[in-house]
SELODO-283449 format. One record per residue (C-alpha): residue number from 1; residue in one letter; x negated, y, z. Coordinates in nm, 3 decimals. Each point is the difference from the previous one (the first is absolute). Layout:
% residues N
<rec num="NUM" residuo="A" x="X" y="Y" z="Z"/>
...
% end
This chain:
% residues 392
<rec num="1" residuo="M" x="-1.490" y="3.323" z="-1.412"/>
<rec num="2" residuo="K" x="-0.115" y="-0.224" z="-0.280"/>
<rec num="3" residuo="P" x="-0.046" y="-0.372" z="0.091"/>
<rec num="4" residuo="A" x="-0.380" y="0.012" z="0.030"/>
<rec num="5" residuo="T" x="0.011" y="0.304" z="0.231"/>
<rec num="6" residuo="H" x="0.289" y="-0.144" z="0.199"/>
<rec num="7" residuo="L" x="-0.186" y="-0.328" z="0.056"/>
<rec num="8" residuo="I" x="-0.324" y="0.160" z="0.117"/>
<rec num="9" residuo="H" x="0.166" y="0.249" z="0.234"/>
<rec num="10" residuo="S" x="0.238" y="-0.258" z="0.148"/>
<rec num="11" residuo="I" x="-0.307" y="-0.143" z="0.177"/>
<rec num="12" residuo="P" x="-0.031" y="0.214" z="0.313"/>
<rec num="13" residuo="V" x="-0.303" y="0.151" z="0.168"/>
<rec num="14" residuo="D" x="-0.047" y="-0.158" z="0.345"/>
<rec num="15" residuo="E" x="0.176" y="0.221" z="0.255"/>
<rec num="16" residuo="L" x="-0.230" y="-0.097" z="0.286"/>
<rec num="17" residuo="T" x="-0.338" y="0.064" z="-0.161"/>
<rec num="18" residuo="G" x="0.064" y="0.170" z="-0.334"/>
<rec num="19" residuo="A" x="-0.158" y="-0.295" z="-0.185"/>
<rec num="20" residuo="I" x="0.086" y="0.027" z="-0.370"/>
<rec num="21" residuo="S" x="-0.034" y="-0.379" z="-0.034"/>
<rec num="22" residuo="V" x="0.262" y="-0.193" z="0.196"/>
<rec num="23" residuo="P" x="-0.173" y="-0.153" z="0.306"/>
<rec num="24" residuo="I" x="-0.005" y="-0.375" z="0.055"/>
<rec num="25" residuo="Y" x="0.162" y="-0.047" z="0.339"/>
<rec num="26" residuo="Q" x="-0.159" y="-0.339" z="0.067"/>
<rec num="27" residuo="T" x="0.169" y="-0.067" z="0.332"/>
<rec num="28" residuo="S" x="0.239" y="-0.263" z="0.125"/>
<rec num="29" residuo="T" x="0.166" y="0.210" z="0.271"/>
<rec num="30" residuo="F" x="0.044" y="0.358" z="0.119"/>
<rec num="31" residuo="V" x="-0.037" y="0.152" z="0.348"/>
<rec num="32" residuo="Q" x="0.322" y="0.134" z="0.151"/>
<rec num="33" residuo="E" x="0.027" y="0.294" z="0.239"/>
<rec num="34" residuo="S" x="0.270" y="-0.183" z="0.195"/>
<rec num="35" residuo="P" x="0.225" y="-0.298" z="-0.079"/>
<rec num="36" residuo="G" x="0.184" y="0.088" z="-0.320"/>
<rec num="37" residuo="I" x="-0.171" y="0.340" z="-0.034"/>
<rec num="38" residuo="H" x="-0.244" y="-0.002" z="-0.291"/>
<rec num="39" residuo="K" x="-0.090" y="0.174" z="-0.327"/>
<rec num="40" residuo="G" x="0.231" y="-0.213" z="-0.214"/>
<rec num="41" residuo="F" x="-0.221" y="-0.308" z="-0.006"/>
<rec num="42" residuo="E" x="0.000" y="-0.295" z="0.239"/>
<rec num="43" residuo="F" x="-0.139" y="-0.305" z="-0.181"/>
<rec num="44" residuo="S" x="-0.136" y="-0.023" z="-0.355"/>
<rec num="45" residuo="R" x="0.231" y="-0.283" z="-0.100"/>
<rec num="46" residuo="A" x="0.294" y="0.235" z="0.056"/>
<rec num="47" residuo="N" x="-0.163" y="0.314" z="-0.136"/>
<rec num="48" residuo="N" x="-0.344" y="0.127" z="-0.093"/>
<rec num="49" residuo="P" x="-0.096" y="0.354" z="-0.110"/>
<rec num="50" residuo="T" x="-0.189" y="-0.114" z="-0.312"/>
<rec num="51" residuo="R" x="0.275" y="-0.235" z="-0.112"/>
<rec num="52" residuo="K" x="0.259" y="0.268" z="0.074"/>
<rec num="53" residuo="V" x="-0.165" y="0.239" z="-0.248"/>
<rec num="54" residuo="L" x="0.018" y="-0.263" z="-0.274"/>
<rec num="55" residuo="E" x="0.359" y="-0.089" z="0.085"/>
<rec num="56" residuo="Q" x="0.105" y="0.365" z="-0.015"/>
<rec num="57" residuo="L" x="-0.194" y="0.048" z="-0.324"/>
<rec num="58" residuo="I" x="0.167" y="-0.286" z="-0.188"/>
<rec num="59" residuo="C" x="0.337" y="0.104" z="0.140"/>
<rec num="60" residuo="E" x="-0.041" y="0.354" z="-0.132"/>
<rec num="61" residuo="L" x="-0.123" y="-0.114" z="-0.342"/>
<rec num="62" residuo="E" x="0.292" y="-0.245" z="-0.037"/>
<rec num="63" residuo="E" x="0.249" y="0.259" z="0.133"/>
<rec num="64" residuo="G" x="0.128" y="-0.242" z="0.263"/>
<rec num="65" residuo="H" x="0.102" y="0.017" z="0.367"/>
<rec num="66" residuo="A" x="-0.284" y="-0.199" z="0.159"/>
<rec num="67" residuo="G" x="-0.306" y="-0.201" z="-0.100"/>
<rec num="68" residuo="F" x="-0.168" y="-0.306" z="0.153"/>
<rec num="69" residuo="G" x="-0.347" y="-0.152" z="-0.040"/>
<rec num="70" residuo="F" x="-0.064" y="-0.374" z="0.003"/>
<rec num="71" residuo="A" x="-0.303" y="-0.228" z="-0.017"/>
<rec num="72" residuo="S" x="0.073" y="-0.100" z="-0.363"/>
<rec num="73" residuo="G" x="0.261" y="0.030" z="-0.270"/>
<rec num="74" residuo="M" x="0.138" y="-0.341" z="0.097"/>
<rec num="75" residuo="A" x="0.028" y="0.110" z="0.364"/>
<rec num="76" residuo="A" x="0.200" y="0.302" z="-0.118"/>
<rec num="77" residuo="I" x="0.230" y="-0.226" z="-0.201"/>
<rec num="78" residuo="D" x="0.041" y="-0.236" z="0.295"/>
<rec num="79" residuo="A" x="0.110" y="0.290" z="0.221"/>
<rec num="80" residuo="V" x="0.265" y="0.107" z="-0.252"/>
<rec num="81" residuo="L" x="0.133" y="-0.355" z="-0.033"/>
<rec num="82" residuo="K" x="0.051" y="-0.012" z="0.376"/>
<rec num="83" residuo="L" x="0.294" y="0.232" z="-0.055"/>
<rec num="84" residuo="L" x="0.186" y="-0.312" z="-0.119"/>
<rec num="85" residuo="K" x="0.174" y="-0.279" z="0.185"/>
<rec num="86" residuo="T" x="0.112" y="-0.357" z="-0.074"/>
<rec num="87" residuo="G" x="0.259" y="-0.012" z="-0.277"/>
<rec num="88" residuo="D" x="-0.117" y="0.316" z="-0.176"/>
<rec num="89" residuo="E" x="-0.096" y="0.005" z="-0.368"/>
<rec num="90" residuo="I" x="-0.260" y="0.185" z="-0.205"/>
<rec num="91" residuo="L" x="0.019" y="0.077" z="-0.371"/>
<rec num="92" residuo="A" x="-0.364" y="0.017" z="-0.106"/>
<rec num="93" residuo="V" x="-0.172" y="0.101" z="-0.321"/>
<rec num="94" residuo="Q" x="-0.085" y="-0.311" z="-0.203"/>
<rec num="95" residuo="D" x="-0.363" y="0.086" z="-0.071"/>
<rec num="96" residuo="T" x="-0.096" y="0.050" z="0.361"/>
<rec num="97" residuo="Y" x="-0.350" y="-0.004" z="0.151"/>
<rec num="98" residuo="G" x="-0.124" y="-0.354" z="0.072"/>
<rec num="99" residuo="G" x="-0.039" y="0.056" z="0.375"/>
<rec num="100" residuo="I" x="0.355" y="0.129" z="0.032"/>
<rec num="101" residuo="F" x="0.131" y="-0.296" z="-0.198"/>
<rec num="102" residuo="Q" x="-0.158" y="-0.234" z="0.253"/>
<rec num="103" residuo="M" x="0.142" y="0.198" z="0.291"/>
<rec num="104" residuo="F" x="0.346" y="0.001" z="-0.156"/>
<rec num="105" residuo="N" x="-0.001" y="-0.370" z="-0.085"/>
<rec num="106" residuo="H" x="-0.200" y="-0.161" z="0.279"/>
<rec num="107" residuo="M" x="0.071" y="0.219" z="0.302"/>
<rec num="108" residuo="L" x="0.336" y="0.171" z="-0.037"/>
<rec num="109" residuo="E" x="0.177" y="-0.322" z="-0.091"/>
<rec num="110" residuo="R" x="-0.099" y="-0.142" z="0.342"/>
<rec num="111" residuo="F" x="0.196" y="0.285" z="0.159"/>
<rec num="112" residuo="G" x="0.307" y="-0.050" z="-0.216"/>
<rec num="113" residuo="I" x="-0.054" y="0.304" z="-0.223"/>
<rec num="114" residuo="L" x="0.076" y="-0.056" z="-0.369"/>
<rec num="115" residuo="V" x="-0.199" y="0.170" z="-0.276"/>
<rec num="116" residuo="K" x="0.135" y="0.028" z="-0.354"/>
<rec num="117" residuo="F" x="-0.248" y="0.096" z="-0.271"/>
<rec num="118" residuo="V" x="0.159" y="0.228" z="-0.258"/>
<rec num="119" residuo="D" x="-0.107" y="0.174" z="-0.320"/>
<rec num="120" residuo="T" x="0.040" y="0.348" z="0.146"/>
<rec num="121" residuo="T" x="-0.100" y="0.176" z="-0.323"/>
<rec num="122" residuo="D" x="0.374" y="0.000" z="-0.079"/>
<rec num="123" residuo="P" x="0.219" y="0.142" z="0.281"/>
<rec num="124" residuo="N" x="0.286" y="-0.222" z="-0.115"/>
<rec num="125" residuo="N" x="-0.201" y="-0.303" z="0.110"/>
<rec num="126" residuo="I" x="-0.028" y="0.146" z="0.349"/>
<rec num="127" residuo="Q" x="0.370" y="0.079" z="0.022"/>
<rec num="128" residuo="A" x="0.093" y="-0.351" z="-0.113"/>
<rec num="129" residuo="Q" x="-0.197" y="-0.163" z="0.283"/>
<rec num="130" residuo="V" x="0.112" y="0.221" z="0.289"/>
<rec num="131" residuo="T" x="0.209" y="-0.175" z="0.268"/>
<rec num="132" residuo="D" x="0.137" y="0.103" z="0.339"/>
<rec num="133" residuo="K" x="-0.314" y="-0.157" z="0.152"/>
<rec num="134" residuo="T" x="-0.246" y="0.210" z="-0.200"/>
<rec num="135" residuo="R" x="-0.194" y="0.226" z="0.235"/>
<rec num="136" residuo="I" x="-0.304" y="0.102" z="-0.208"/>
<rec num="137" residuo="I" x="-0.070" y="0.068" z="-0.366"/>
<rec num="138" residuo="W" x="-0.376" y="-0.041" z="-0.038"/>
<rec num="139" residuo="L" x="-0.167" y="0.180" z="-0.290"/>
<rec num="140" residuo="E" x="-0.355" y="0.022" z="-0.122"/>
<rec num="141" residuo="T" x="-0.019" y="0.249" z="-0.282"/>
<rec num="142" residuo="P" x="-0.221" y="-0.038" z="-0.190"/>
<rec num="143" residuo="T" x="-0.042" y="-0.367" z="0.085"/>
<rec num="144" residuo="N" x="-0.328" y="-0.185" z="0.038"/>
<rec num="145" residuo="P" x="-0.119" y="-0.131" z="-0.245"/>
<rec num="146" residuo="T" x="0.252" y="0.030" z="-0.285"/>
<rec num="147" residuo="L" x="0.072" y="0.369" z="0.073"/>
<rec num="148" residuo="Q" x="0.376" y="-0.025" z="-0.027"/>
<rec num="149" residuo="I" x="0.192" y="0.320" z="0.078"/>
<rec num="150" residuo="S" x="0.321" y="0.023" z="0.204"/>
<rec num="151" residuo="D" x="0.220" y="0.307" z="0.024"/>
<rec num="152" residuo="I" x="-0.017" y="0.111" z="0.366"/>
<rec num="153" residuo="K" x="0.297" y="0.238" z="-0.019"/>
<rec num="154" residuo="S" x="0.226" y="-0.261" z="-0.157"/>
<rec num="155" residuo="A" x="-0.101" y="-0.261" z="0.259"/>
<rec num="156" residuo="S" x="0.062" y="0.248" z="0.283"/>
<rec num="157" residuo="K" x="0.355" y="0.067" z="-0.121"/>
<rec num="158" residuo="I" x="0.073" y="-0.372" z="0.008"/>
<rec num="159" residuo="A" x="-0.161" y="-0.041" z="0.342"/>
<rec num="160" residuo="H" x="0.165" y="0.292" z="0.174"/>
<rec num="161" residuo="K" x="0.351" y="-0.085" z="-0.120"/>
<rec num="162" residuo="Q" x="-0.020" y="-0.312" z="0.220"/>
<rec num="163" residuo="D" x="-0.224" y="0.110" z="0.290"/>
<rec num="164" residuo="I" x="-0.304" y="-0.183" z="-0.139"/>
<rec num="165" residuo="L" x="-0.356" y="0.120" z="0.060"/>
<rec num="166" residuo="L" x="-0.209" y="0.080" z="-0.306"/>
<rec num="167" residuo="V" x="-0.367" y="-0.083" z="0.058"/>
<rec num="168" residuo="V" x="-0.256" y="0.112" z="-0.260"/>
<rec num="169" residuo="D" x="-0.363" y="-0.107" z="-0.011"/>
<rec num="170" residuo="N" x="-0.174" y="0.312" z="-0.131"/>
<rec num="171" residuo="T" x="-0.356" y="-0.137" z="0.011"/>
<rec num="172" residuo="L" x="-0.066" y="0.022" z="-0.373"/>
<rec num="173" residuo="C" x="0.114" y="0.361" z="-0.034"/>
<rec num="174" residuo="T" x="-0.075" y="0.166" z="0.335"/>
<rec num="175" residuo="P" x="0.210" y="0.306" z="0.096"/>
<rec num="176" residuo="L" x="-0.198" y="0.211" z="-0.247"/>
<rec num="177" residuo="L" x="0.157" y="-0.184" z="-0.294"/>
<rec num="178" residuo="Q" x="0.337" y="-0.110" z="0.138"/>
<rec num="179" residuo="K" x="0.219" y="0.091" z="0.300"/>
<rec num="180" residuo="P" x="0.257" y="-0.272" z="0.070"/>
<rec num="181" residuo="I" x="0.166" y="0.163" z="0.304"/>
<rec num="182" residuo="P" x="0.124" y="0.312" z="-0.184"/>
<rec num="183" residuo="A" x="0.119" y="-0.243" z="-0.270"/>
<rec num="184" residuo="G" x="0.212" y="-0.189" z="0.256"/>
<rec num="185" residuo="A" x="-0.224" y="-0.257" z="0.171"/>
<rec num="186" residuo="D" x="0.040" y="-0.060" z="0.374"/>
<rec num="187" residuo="I" x="-0.344" y="-0.151" z="0.060"/>
<rec num="188" residuo="V" x="-0.328" y="0.035" z="-0.191"/>
<rec num="189" residuo="I" x="-0.291" y="-0.241" z="0.043"/>
<rec num="190" residuo="H" x="-0.367" y="0.041" z="-0.094"/>
<rec num="191" residuo="S" x="-0.294" y="-0.231" z="-0.001"/>
<rec num="192" residuo="A" x="-0.229" y="0.290" z="0.086"/>
<rec num="193" residuo="S" x="-0.295" y="-0.230" z="-0.071"/>
<rec num="194" residuo="K" x="0.054" y="0.084" z="-0.367"/>
<rec num="195" residuo="Y" x="0.026" y="0.351" z="-0.148"/>
<rec num="196" residuo="L" x="0.055" y="0.195" z="0.322"/>
<rec num="197" residuo="A" x="-0.327" y="-0.102" z="0.166"/>
<rec num="198" residuo="G" x="-0.146" y="-0.048" z="-0.345"/>
<rec num="199" residuo="H" x="-0.343" y="-0.150" z="0.064"/>
<rec num="200" residuo="T" x="0.072" y="-0.370" z="0.065"/>
<rec num="201" residuo="D" x="-0.132" y="0.026" z="0.356"/>
<rec num="202" residuo="V" x="0.323" y="0.004" z="0.202"/>
<rec num="203" residuo="L" x="0.290" y="-0.229" z="0.090"/>
<rec num="204" residuo="A" x="0.299" y="0.219" z="0.085"/>
<rec num="205" residuo="G" x="0.378" y="0.009" z="-0.039"/>
<rec num="206" residuo="L" x="0.237" y="0.295" z="0.026"/>
<rec num="207" residuo="V" x="0.378" y="0.029" z="0.031"/>
<rec num="208" residuo="V" x="0.212" y="0.314" z="-0.037"/>
<rec num="209" residuo="V" x="0.370" y="0.007" z="0.097"/>
<rec num="210" residuo="N" x="0.269" y="0.256" z="-0.077"/>
<rec num="211" residuo="S" x="0.192" y="0.010" z="0.330"/>
<rec num="212" residuo="K" x="-0.035" y="0.005" z="0.377"/>
<rec num="213" residuo="P" x="0.182" y="-0.333" z="0.056"/>
<rec num="214" residuo="L" x="-0.244" y="-0.176" z="-0.232"/>
<rec num="215" residuo="A" x="-0.291" y="0.184" z="0.159"/>
<rec num="216" residuo="D" x="0.106" y="-0.114" z="0.347"/>
<rec num="217" residuo="Q" x="0.016" y="-0.363" z="-0.113"/>
<rec num="218" residuo="L" x="-0.335" y="0.009" z="-0.182"/>
<rec num="219" residuo="R" x="-0.171" y="0.177" z="0.290"/>
<rec num="220" residuo="F" x="0.123" y="-0.270" z="0.239"/>
<rec num="221" residuo="T" x="-0.115" y="-0.280" z="-0.233"/>
<rec num="222" residuo="Q" x="-0.338" y="0.163" z="-0.059"/>
<rec num="223" residuo="N" x="-0.065" y="0.030" z="0.374"/>
<rec num="224" residuo="I" x="0.134" y="-0.339" z="0.108"/>
<rec num="225" residuo="S" x="-0.149" y="-0.203" z="-0.288"/>
<rec num="226" residuo="G" x="-0.332" y="0.180" z="0.029"/>
<rec num="227" residuo="S" x="-0.122" y="-0.029" z="-0.358"/>
<rec num="228" residuo="I" x="-0.109" y="0.362" z="0.000"/>
<rec num="229" residuo="L" x="-0.261" y="0.180" z="-0.207"/>
<rec num="230" residuo="S" x="-0.325" y="0.062" z="0.189"/>
<rec num="231" residuo="P" x="-0.135" y="0.355" z="0.042"/>
<rec num="232" residuo="F" x="-0.297" y="-0.065" z="-0.228"/>
<rec num="233" residuo="E" x="0.212" y="-0.142" z="-0.284"/>
<rec num="234" residuo="A" x="0.243" y="0.288" z="0.043"/>
<rec num="235" residuo="W" x="-0.289" y="0.246" z="-0.032"/>
<rec num="236" residuo="L" x="-0.137" y="-0.175" z="-0.309"/>
<rec num="237" residuo="T" x="0.344" y="0.014" z="-0.160"/>
<rec num="238" residuo="I" x="0.034" y="0.371" z="0.076"/>
<rec num="239" residuo="R" x="-0.345" y="0.066" z="-0.144"/>
<rec num="240" residuo="G" x="0.084" y="-0.199" z="-0.311"/>
<rec num="241" residuo="M" x="0.326" y="0.188" z="-0.050"/>
<rec num="242" residuo="E" x="-0.185" y="0.331" z="-0.015"/>
<rec num="243" residuo="T" x="-0.117" y="-0.092" z="-0.351"/>
<rec num="244" residuo="L" x="0.317" y="-0.183" z="-0.108"/>
<rec num="245" residuo="Q" x="0.108" y="0.267" z="-0.249"/>
<rec num="246" residuo="L" x="-0.337" y="0.002" z="-0.176"/>
<rec num="247" residuo="R" x="-0.026" y="-0.378" z="-0.010"/>
<rec num="248" residuo="I" x="0.353" y="-0.076" z="-0.115"/>
<rec num="249" residuo="E" x="-0.014" y="0.256" z="-0.283"/>
<rec num="250" residuo="K" x="-0.320" y="-0.153" z="-0.139"/>
<rec num="251" residuo="Q" x="0.123" y="-0.355" z="0.046"/>
<rec num="252" residuo="C" x="0.332" y="0.070" z="-0.172"/>
<rec num="253" residuo="A" x="-0.172" y="0.171" z="-0.290"/>
<rec num="254" residuo="N" x="-0.238" y="-0.294" z="-0.040"/>
<rec num="255" residuo="A" x="0.288" y="-0.248" z="0.022"/>
<rec num="256" residuo="M" x="0.192" y="0.164" z="-0.282"/>
<rec num="257" residuo="V" x="-0.301" y="-0.002" z="-0.233"/>
<rec num="258" residuo="I" x="-0.081" y="-0.363" z="0.082"/>
<rec num="259" residuo="A" x="0.361" y="-0.115" z="-0.039"/>
<rec num="260" residuo="Q" x="0.022" y="0.163" z="-0.341"/>
<rec num="261" residuo="W" x="-0.329" y="-0.158" z="-0.106"/>
<rec num="262" residuo="L" x="0.109" y="-0.346" z="0.115"/>
<rec num="263" residuo="T" x="0.302" y="0.015" z="-0.231"/>
<rec num="264" residuo="T" x="-0.243" y="0.014" z="-0.293"/>
<rec num="265" residuo="H" x="-0.215" y="-0.303" z="0.090"/>
<rec num="266" residuo="P" x="0.077" y="-0.312" z="-0.210"/>
<rec num="267" residuo="A" x="-0.034" y="-0.238" z="0.297"/>
<rec num="268" residuo="V" x="0.263" y="0.183" z="0.208"/>
<rec num="269" residuo="E" x="0.362" y="-0.111" z="-0.022"/>
<rec num="270" residuo="K" x="0.175" y="0.251" z="0.228"/>
<rec num="271" residuo="V" x="-0.101" y="0.300" z="0.213"/>
<rec num="272" residuo="Y" x="0.192" y="0.086" z="0.316"/>
<rec num="273" residuo="Y" x="-0.021" y="0.369" z="0.087"/>
<rec num="274" residuo="P" x="0.294" y="0.235" z="0.075"/>
<rec num="275" residuo="G" x="-0.171" y="0.284" z="-0.188"/>
<rec num="276" residuo="L" x="0.038" y="-0.179" z="-0.333"/>
<rec num="277" residuo="V" x="0.319" y="0.090" z="-0.188"/>
<rec num="278" residuo="S" x="0.033" y="-0.371" z="-0.079"/>
<rec num="279" residuo="H" x="0.053" y="-0.075" z="0.370"/>
<rec num="280" residuo="R" x="0.357" y="-0.113" z="0.064"/>
<rec num="281" residuo="N" x="0.075" y="0.264" z="0.264"/>
<rec num="282" residuo="H" x="-0.246" y="0.267" z="-0.108"/>
<rec num="283" residuo="H" x="0.282" y="0.256" z="0.012"/>
<rec num="284" residuo="I" x="0.068" y="-0.077" z="0.367"/>
<rec num="285" residuo="A" x="-0.367" y="0.018" z="0.094"/>
<rec num="286" residuo="K" x="-0.025" y="0.332" z="-0.182"/>
<rec num="287" residuo="K" x="0.297" y="0.129" z="0.198"/>
<rec num="288" residuo="Q" x="-0.097" y="-0.113" z="0.352"/>
<rec num="289" residuo="Q" x="-0.382" y="0.005" z="-0.013"/>
<rec num="290" residuo="K" x="-0.233" y="0.295" z="-0.055"/>
<rec num="291" residuo="Q" x="-0.258" y="-0.226" z="-0.168"/>
<rec num="292" residuo="F" x="0.002" y="-0.367" z="-0.094"/>
<rec num="293" residuo="G" x="-0.250" y="-0.148" z="0.245"/>
<rec num="294" residuo="A" x="-0.337" y="-0.170" z="-0.030"/>
<rec num="295" residuo="L" x="0.085" y="-0.370" z="-0.035"/>
<rec num="296" residuo="V" x="0.005" y="-0.154" z="-0.347"/>
<rec num="297" residuo="S" x="0.076" y="-0.364" z="-0.076"/>
<rec num="298" residuo="F" x="-0.019" y="-0.193" z="-0.325"/>
<rec num="299" residuo="T" x="0.047" y="-0.350" z="-0.139"/>
<rec num="300" residuo="L" x="-0.194" y="-0.185" z="-0.268"/>
<rec num="301" residuo="K" x="0.129" y="-0.135" z="-0.330"/>
<rec num="302" residuo="E" x="-0.145" y="-0.336" z="0.097"/>
<rec num="303" residuo="N" x="0.204" y="-0.014" z="0.318"/>
<rec num="304" residuo="N" x="-0.181" y="-0.234" z="0.235"/>
<rec num="305" residuo="I" x="-0.183" y="0.014" z="0.330"/>
<rec num="306" residuo="K" x="-0.330" y="-0.112" z="-0.153"/>
<rec num="307" residuo="N" x="-0.029" y="0.302" z="-0.229"/>
<rec num="308" residuo="A" x="0.099" y="0.240" z="0.276"/>
<rec num="309" residuo="I" x="-0.272" y="-0.137" z="0.225"/>
<rec num="310" residuo="R" x="-0.254" y="0.039" z="-0.282"/>
<rec num="311" residuo="I" x="0.089" y="0.369" z="-0.018"/>
<rec num="312" residuo="V" x="-0.009" y="0.078" z="0.372"/>
<rec num="313" residuo="N" x="-0.333" y="-0.180" z="0.034"/>
<rec num="314" residuo="A" x="-0.155" y="0.198" z="-0.285"/>
<rec num="315" residuo="T" x="0.048" y="0.362" z="0.109"/>
<rec num="316" residuo="R" x="-0.295" y="0.197" z="0.134"/>
<rec num="317" residuo="L" x="0.154" y="0.321" z="0.133"/>
<rec num="318" residuo="F" x="0.340" y="-0.138" z="0.101"/>
<rec num="319" residuo="K" x="-0.052" y="-0.196" z="0.324"/>
<rec num="320" residuo="L" x="0.201" y="-0.317" z="0.056"/>
<rec num="321" residuo="A" x="0.186" y="0.057" z="0.327"/>
<rec num="322" residuo="E" x="0.341" y="-0.037" z="0.165"/>
<rec num="323" residuo="S" x="0.086" y="0.364" z="0.053"/>
<rec num="324" residuo="F" x="0.055" y="0.324" z="-0.187"/>
<rec num="325" residuo="G" x="0.001" y="0.375" z="0.046"/>
<rec num="326" residuo="G" x="-0.368" y="0.062" z="0.068"/>
<rec num="327" residuo="V" x="-0.244" y="0.230" z="-0.179"/>
<rec num="328" residuo="K" x="-0.172" y="-0.301" z="-0.160"/>
<rec num="329" residuo="S" x="0.188" y="-0.179" z="-0.274"/>
<rec num="330" residuo="M" x="0.109" y="-0.355" z="0.079"/>
<rec num="331" residuo="L" x="0.189" y="-0.276" z="-0.173"/>
<rec num="332" residuo="A" x="0.184" y="-0.312" z="0.109"/>
<rec num="333" residuo="H" x="0.170" y="-0.305" z="-0.146"/>
<rec num="334" residuo="P" x="0.323" y="-0.013" z="0.202"/>
<rec num="335" residuo="A" x="0.102" y="-0.355" z="-0.095"/>
<rec num="336" residuo="T" x="-0.311" y="-0.140" z="0.170"/>
<rec num="337" residuo="M" x="-0.064" y="0.277" z="0.253"/>
<rec num="338" residuo="T" x="0.254" y="0.238" z="0.154"/>
<rec num="339" residuo="H" x="0.308" y="-0.196" z="-0.114"/>
<rec num="340" residuo="R" x="-0.136" y="-0.355" z="0.003"/>
<rec num="341" residuo="N" x="0.232" y="-0.111" z="0.282"/>
<rec num="342" residuo="I" x="0.311" y="0.104" z="-0.191"/>
<rec num="343" residuo="P" x="0.160" y="-0.299" z="-0.179"/>
<rec num="344" residuo="E" x="-0.066" y="0.000" z="-0.373"/>
<rec num="345" residuo="E" x="0.371" y="0.005" z="-0.079"/>
<rec num="346" residuo="H" x="0.052" y="0.321" z="0.198"/>
<rec num="347" residuo="R" x="-0.313" y="0.159" z="-0.153"/>
<rec num="348" residuo="K" x="0.128" y="-0.067" z="-0.349"/>
<rec num="349" residuo="R" x="0.347" y="0.131" z="0.086"/>
<rec num="350" residuo="A" x="-0.157" y="0.320" z="0.132"/>
<rec num="351" residuo="G" x="-0.196" y="0.039" z="-0.324"/>
<rec num="352" residuo="L" x="-0.340" y="-0.088" z="0.142"/>
<rec num="353" residuo="A" x="-0.170" y="-0.189" z="-0.282"/>
<rec num="354" residuo="D" x="-0.293" y="-0.238" z="0.046"/>
<rec num="355" residuo="S" x="-0.233" y="0.231" z="-0.191"/>
<rec num="356" residuo="L" x="0.106" y="0.323" z="0.170"/>
<rec num="357" residuo="I" x="-0.295" y="0.206" z="0.123"/>
<rec num="358" residuo="R" x="0.045" y="0.295" z="0.236"/>
<rec num="359" residuo="L" x="-0.232" y="0.299" z="-0.023"/>
<rec num="360" residuo="S" x="-0.050" y="0.247" z="0.283"/>
<rec num="361" residuo="I" x="-0.139" y="0.306" z="-0.171"/>
<rec num="362" residuo="G" x="-0.261" y="0.199" z="0.189"/>
<rec num="363" residuo="I" x="-0.163" y="0.339" z="-0.048"/>
<rec num="364" residuo="E" x="-0.279" y="-0.108" z="-0.237"/>
<rec num="365" residuo="D" x="-0.023" y="0.134" z="-0.353"/>
<rec num="366" residuo="A" x="0.283" y="-0.148" z="-0.208"/>
<rec num="367" residuo="E" x="-0.228" y="-0.069" z="-0.297"/>
<rec num="368" residuo="D" x="-0.229" y="-0.216" z="0.213"/>
<rec num="369" residuo="L" x="0.296" y="-0.195" z="0.134"/>
<rec num="370" residuo="I" x="0.135" y="-0.057" z="-0.351"/>
<rec num="371" residuo="N" x="-0.339" y="-0.122" z="-0.120"/>
<rec num="372" residuo="D" x="-0.010" y="-0.245" z="0.291"/>
<rec num="373" residuo="L" x="0.344" y="-0.138" z="-0.084"/>
<rec num="374" residuo="K" x="-0.090" y="-0.019" z="-0.368"/>
<rec num="375" residuo="Q" x="-0.311" y="-0.210" z="0.054"/>
<rec num="376" residuo="A" x="0.198" y="-0.234" z="0.226"/>
<rec num="377" residuo="L" x="0.297" y="-0.034" z="-0.235"/>
<rec num="378" residuo="D" x="-0.226" y="-0.051" z="-0.301"/>
<rec num="379" residuo="K" x="-0.139" y="-0.310" z="0.168"/>
<rec num="380" residuo="L" x="0.329" y="-0.178" z="-0.074"/>
<rec num="381" residuo="S" x="-0.110" y="-0.018" z="-0.363"/>
<rec num="382" residuo="Q" x="-0.318" y="-0.182" z="0.103"/>
<rec num="383" residuo="P" x="-0.031" y="-0.369" z="0.091"/>
<rec num="384" residuo="A" x="0.036" y="-0.037" z="0.376"/>
<rec num="385" residuo="G" x="-0.331" y="-0.178" z="0.037"/>
<rec num="386" residuo="K" x="-0.200" y="0.286" z="-0.154"/>
<rec num="387" residuo="Q" x="0.118" y="0.271" z="0.236"/>
<rec num="388" residuo="T" x="-0.238" y="0.163" z="0.241"/>
<rec num="389" residuo="T" x="0.112" y="-0.035" z="0.359"/>
<rec num="390" residuo="V" x="0.030" y="0.337" z="0.169"/>
<rec num="391" residuo="L" x="-0.048" y="-0.012" z="0.374"/>
<rec num="392" residuo="Q" x="0.253" y="0.201" z="0.203"/>
% end
């Protein structure tokens, strides 16, 4: 089956009632016929029918062994990191999400786990940093917000030569655009709050693993730690995923048009988008992704925070918010928002400039979105005091 058909028909009809929409099993516990004799469900922290449908769905789409639903993307990441022990090391992508950076630097160090940040866009950099203590290679590809691309197959060859786990955050692509497990990843992570759910109304995290031993460990952690996805959020995520193919196609098409237009604006210094042939690893993105995603970032020729803030405060259609992946277009200024807690030195080393603005492209008409960006960017040629304040 084609991806759109496969996605829709991977969501089952309810066996008990025939309901075509997955029921919300809003219950904390399940009645047993006798001690230990039940219908596969005992307590919703351990297992819930609604969550199970979502977990099986993401597992099938990612071509993995088992899937797990968590209360947020960060809860999913936390569960994966609990595979580690004191003395272990992680090699992590340099341009990592701000929340993960804080977890790596302010939590893991208390447990004696070392994190090395590496430019993973070149596999040689990964190989050079591997030691006998390395237990995880942590990739985000594309990264957020500079949209750097790492070669998953090359990283997996390095990892598996030395019994290292390859973890790939696939949030920006979803399994419709990129499948890390067939490419060699051991674990795939999603912030399902983004493109999978798709309507900025859910907090959810998903993990897919490629083997039974990893599944057994994640299932134990999920149950004991208890940061599970509720039935209602699981249902919302399933409902959102029904339209994922339609949404992601429109968003990717819009993103390409907007990225190309941004390269022509005189106030723009650099555009970050893997679909542009000028992108450093465009050839890798073209090889391992079906499309190039719906995030676009750019920097200004006058590279300072003040000008970036003038832009993000001036848009009318793009909403200023700390998220991405929804049907409504949003924008953010990472240096003062999503990545503000990352030290400036590390931000600069990762290529995150002071003026960098991240666009989350929605499903609106691309021409309207371009006109909105144009009127905001054109304000840089006007004296600051004569601008009209646009309320968000």
